[in-house]
PLY file of the C-alpha trace (Angstrom):
ply
format ascii 1.0
element vertex 229
property float x
property float y
property float z
element edge 228
property int vertex1
property int vertex2
end_header
-0.74 -4.10 14.01
0.69 -2.02 10.71
-1.40 1.16 11.66
-0.84 1.53 15.47
0.68 5.01 14.74
-2.82 6.34 14.42
-3.77 4.94 17.97
-6.65 3.04 16.43
-7.09 -0.65 17.82
-8.46 -3.30 15.23
-11.72 -3.07 16.89
-12.09 0.49 16.59
-11.09 0.19 12.59
-13.77 -2.57 12.23
-16.24 -0.35 13.95
-15.43 2.45 11.60
-15.69 0.10 8.30
-19.35 -1.07 10.07
-20.47 2.31 10.38
-19.67 3.46 6.77
-20.70 0.06 5.31
-23.51 -1.73 7.25
-23.42 -4.52 5.09
-19.92 -5.42 6.04
-20.71 -5.05 9.68
-20.85 -8.78 10.14
-17.19 -9.38 8.87
-15.67 -5.95 9.27
-13.23 -7.51 11.63
-12.18 -10.10 9.18
-11.56 -6.99 6.60
-9.02 -5.43 9.22
-7.39 -8.59 9.78
-6.91 -9.23 6.12
-5.55 -5.60 5.61
-3.14 -5.99 8.37
-1.94 -9.34 6.88
-0.94 -7.90 3.47
0.09 -4.51 4.93
-2.36 -2.22 3.80
-4.97 0.12 5.36
-8.22 -1.53 6.47
-10.26 1.58 5.15
-8.46 1.15 1.65
-9.47 -2.30 1.54
-12.85 -2.14 2.66
-13.41 0.85 -0.11
-12.13 -1.43 -2.54
-14.57 -4.05 -1.58
-17.36 -1.72 -1.78
-16.31 -0.84 -5.32
-15.93 -4.21 -6.61
-18.87 -5.76 -5.03
-21.04 -2.54 -6.28
-21.92 -1.85 -2.57
-23.37 -5.16 -1.83
-20.25 -6.67 0.17
-21.90 -9.92 -1.23
-19.58 -13.14 -1.64
-21.80 -14.68 -4.32
-22.37 -11.40 -6.36
-21.77 -12.32 -10.03
-21.47 -9.77 -12.92
-22.36 -10.18 -16.65
-18.43 -11.11 -17.42
-18.78 -13.96 -14.78
-16.56 -12.28 -12.42
-17.76 -13.14 -8.61
-17.40 -12.14 -5.26
-15.99 -9.52 -2.93
-13.06 -8.51 -5.34
-14.83 -9.98 -8.32
-12.59 -13.31 -8.67
-12.05 -14.43 -12.40
-11.76 -17.86 -13.85
-8.00 -17.03 -14.40
-7.57 -15.77 -10.66
-9.66 -18.68 -9.38
-7.14 -21.41 -10.96
-4.20 -19.55 -9.76
-5.61 -19.89 -6.38
-6.37 -23.59 -6.99
-9.88 -23.27 -6.95
-13.04 -22.00 -9.05
-15.73 -19.23 -9.02
-18.26 -21.52 -8.32
-16.60 -22.62 -5.10
-15.62 -19.03 -4.20
-19.30 -17.94 -4.68
-20.41 -20.73 -2.28
-18.47 -19.20 0.65
-19.51 -16.78 3.27
-18.06 -13.53 3.49
-15.81 -14.19 6.08
-14.62 -17.34 4.85
-14.07 -15.56 1.14
-11.97 -13.06 2.89
-9.33 -15.85 3.33
-9.18 -16.13 -0.36
-9.04 -12.32 -0.84
-5.99 -12.43 1.32
-4.31 -15.33 -0.78
-5.07 -13.44 -4.10
-3.24 -10.38 -2.61
-0.33 -12.61 -1.75
0.01 -14.10 -5.25
3.58 -13.01 -6.24
2.41 -12.26 -9.87
-0.77 -10.06 -8.59
1.43 -8.32 -5.89
4.40 -7.66 -8.11
6.70 -6.54 -5.17
4.40 -4.09 -3.79
3.75 -3.71 0.22
0.53 -2.16 -0.52
1.09 1.02 1.47
0.11 2.98 -1.51
-3.92 2.52 -2.22
-3.13 2.67 -5.92
-1.16 -0.41 -6.03
-4.06 -2.22 -4.16
-6.48 -1.51 -6.77
-4.12 -2.20 -9.70
-3.46 -5.61 -8.00
-7.10 -6.37 -8.76
-7.65 -4.66 -12.08
-4.24 -4.40 -13.83
-1.28 -5.64 -11.96
1.20 -4.15 -14.66
0.29 -0.86 -13.32
1.56 -1.45 -9.85
4.11 1.01 -8.71
3.60 3.58 -11.68
0.53 5.76 -10.76
1.00 7.26 -14.46
1.40 3.97 -16.36
-0.46 4.04 -19.98
-3.11 1.41 -19.98
-3.21 -0.26 -23.54
-5.69 1.29 -25.90
-8.06 -1.55 -25.60
-8.14 -1.31 -21.56
-8.78 2.69 -21.98
-11.79 2.09 -24.56
-13.29 -0.46 -22.26
-13.38 1.57 -19.06
-14.71 4.91 -20.39
-11.37 6.42 -21.23
-9.68 5.85 -18.00
-6.15 5.73 -18.99
-3.65 5.52 -16.09
-3.73 3.86 -12.42
-3.93 7.05 -10.60
-7.05 7.95 -12.77
-8.80 4.60 -12.20
-8.26 4.81 -8.51
-9.85 8.14 -8.31
-12.99 6.89 -10.26
-13.26 3.71 -8.24
-13.52 5.66 -5.03
-16.27 7.87 -6.19
-18.51 6.44 -3.75
-16.04 5.71 -1.01
-17.29 6.20 2.50
-13.88 6.05 4.19
-10.78 8.07 3.65
-9.24 6.56 0.59
-5.42 7.63 1.06
-5.40 9.27 -2.24
-5.72 12.81 -0.69
-2.89 13.51 2.13
-4.83 16.40 3.09
-7.73 13.89 4.54
-6.71 12.29 7.88
-7.96 8.89 8.99
-10.81 10.23 11.00
-13.74 8.10 11.30
-16.15 11.19 11.26
-15.10 12.34 7.83
-17.86 11.81 5.46
-17.26 12.74 1.87
-20.11 15.07 0.45
-19.13 15.00 -2.88
-17.65 12.37 -5.33
-14.07 12.05 -5.84
-13.66 12.39 -9.50
-11.00 15.36 -9.75
-7.28 14.60 -10.83
-5.03 15.42 -8.56
-2.86 18.67 -9.28
0.56 17.61 -7.70
2.30 14.43 -6.23
1.56 15.22 -2.73
-1.85 13.36 -3.16
0.04 9.99 -3.78
1.87 10.09 -0.34
0.32 7.79 1.91
-1.27 9.32 5.04
1.25 7.82 7.38
4.32 9.24 5.81
2.37 12.62 5.91
1.95 12.47 9.51
5.62 11.38 10.29
7.00 14.04 8.02
5.06 16.80 9.84
6.09 15.52 13.09
9.74 15.77 12.06
9.45 19.21 10.50
7.73 20.31 13.65
10.72 19.02 15.67
13.27 20.54 13.24
11.54 23.83 13.55
11.91 23.83 17.26
15.38 23.05 17.34
16.41 25.84 14.90
14.67 28.14 16.83
16.31 27.35 20.00
19.79 27.32 18.04
19.12 30.75 16.72
18.29 32.09 20.41
21.56 30.62 21.63
23.77 32.21 19.13
21.97 35.62 19.79
22.64 35.20 23.50
26.12 34.45 22.85
26.69 37.62 20.50
25.11 39.63 23.03
27.55 38.75 25.66
30.48 39.53 23.36
0 1
1 2
2 3
3 4
4 5
5 6
6 7
7 8
8 9
9 10
10 11
11 12
12 13
13 14
14 15
15 16
16 17
17 18
18 19
19 20
20 21
21 22
22 23
23 24
24 25
25 26
26 27
27 28
28 29
29 30
30 31
31 32
32 33
33 34
34 35
35 36
36 37
37 38
38 39
39 40
40 41
41 42
42 43
43 44
44 45
45 46
46 47
47 48
48 49
49 50
50 51
51 52
52 53
53 54
54 55
55 56
56 57
57 58
58 59
59 60
60 61
61 62
62 63
63 64
64 65
65 66
66 67
67 68
68 69
69 70
70 71
71 72
72 73
73 74
74 75
75 76
76 77
77 78
78 79
79 80
80 81
81 82
82 83
83 84
84 85
85 86
86 87
87 88
88 89
89 90
90 91
91 92
92 93
93 94
94 95
95 96
96 97
97 98
98 99
99 100
100 101
101 102
102 103
103 104
104 105
105 106
106 107
107 108
108 109
109 110
110 111
111 112
112 113
113 114
114 115
115 116
116 117
117 118
118 119
119 120
120 121
121 122
122 123
123 124
124 125
125 126
126 127
127 128
128 129
129 130
130 131
131 132
132 133
133 134
134 135
135 136
136 137
137 138
138 139
139 140
140 141
141 142
142 143
143 144
144 145
145 146
146 147
147 148
148 149
149 150
150 151
151 152
152 153
153 154
154 155
155 156
156 157
157 158
158 159
159 160
160 161
161 162
162 163
163 164
164 165
165 166
166 167
167 168
168 169
169 170
170 171
171 172
172 173
173 174
174 175
175 176
176 177
177 178
178 179
179 180
180 181
181 182
182 183
183 184
184 185
185 186
186 187
187 188
188 189
189 190
190 191
191 192
192 193
193 194
194 195
195 196
196 197
197 198
198 199
199 200
200 201
201 202
202 203
203 204
204 205
205 206
206 207
207 208
208 209
209 210
210 211
211 212
212 213
213 214
214 215
215 216
216 217
217 218
218 219
219 220
220 221
221 222
222 223
223 224
224 225
225 226
226 227
227 228
């Protein structure tokens, strides 16, 4: 299990998702399974589905441009997967999650990402060329069609305005199921710190703490030797 470092079981993660998004309760465990399979955090995938499906978690939802389902499959993506949007719409949410996994595993969508960064996860759906570069500049036509959003980082922040689980976009927010965002996340990050995945943050803090302890012991040992002389 990819995120065992937090001490949460798959069942606990699924419960967190179901509590945050009741409409996903019947397939929350499947969201966890797929997230683990593609290497990302289940919270991030749940937040993405919440955004793409307009909070419905419906596999049959269709927007005015013809995109359908949990992550808004288009005709092109459906063809890449060897199927079509009508078939995908006919599936249950649990069944469609298998196709969500297949989508994220497409080489030209994944573009070498391990999805350990939430921004890459969003770019795989919205604009794969932006994967790996949070400050990638979208073409002018993409910017004008998306209310002035011009980078992957800004897109991810906007997409998570209504997220009910930690987003991974702010390293100061731990993976805490009791965390409830009281305000929409619309601000731009002021430093690259916010781009660091939380698991890297926690490991770094642990290493830093151990280093500090060892340094203090070393200083004390030197002082004792000096006094003896």
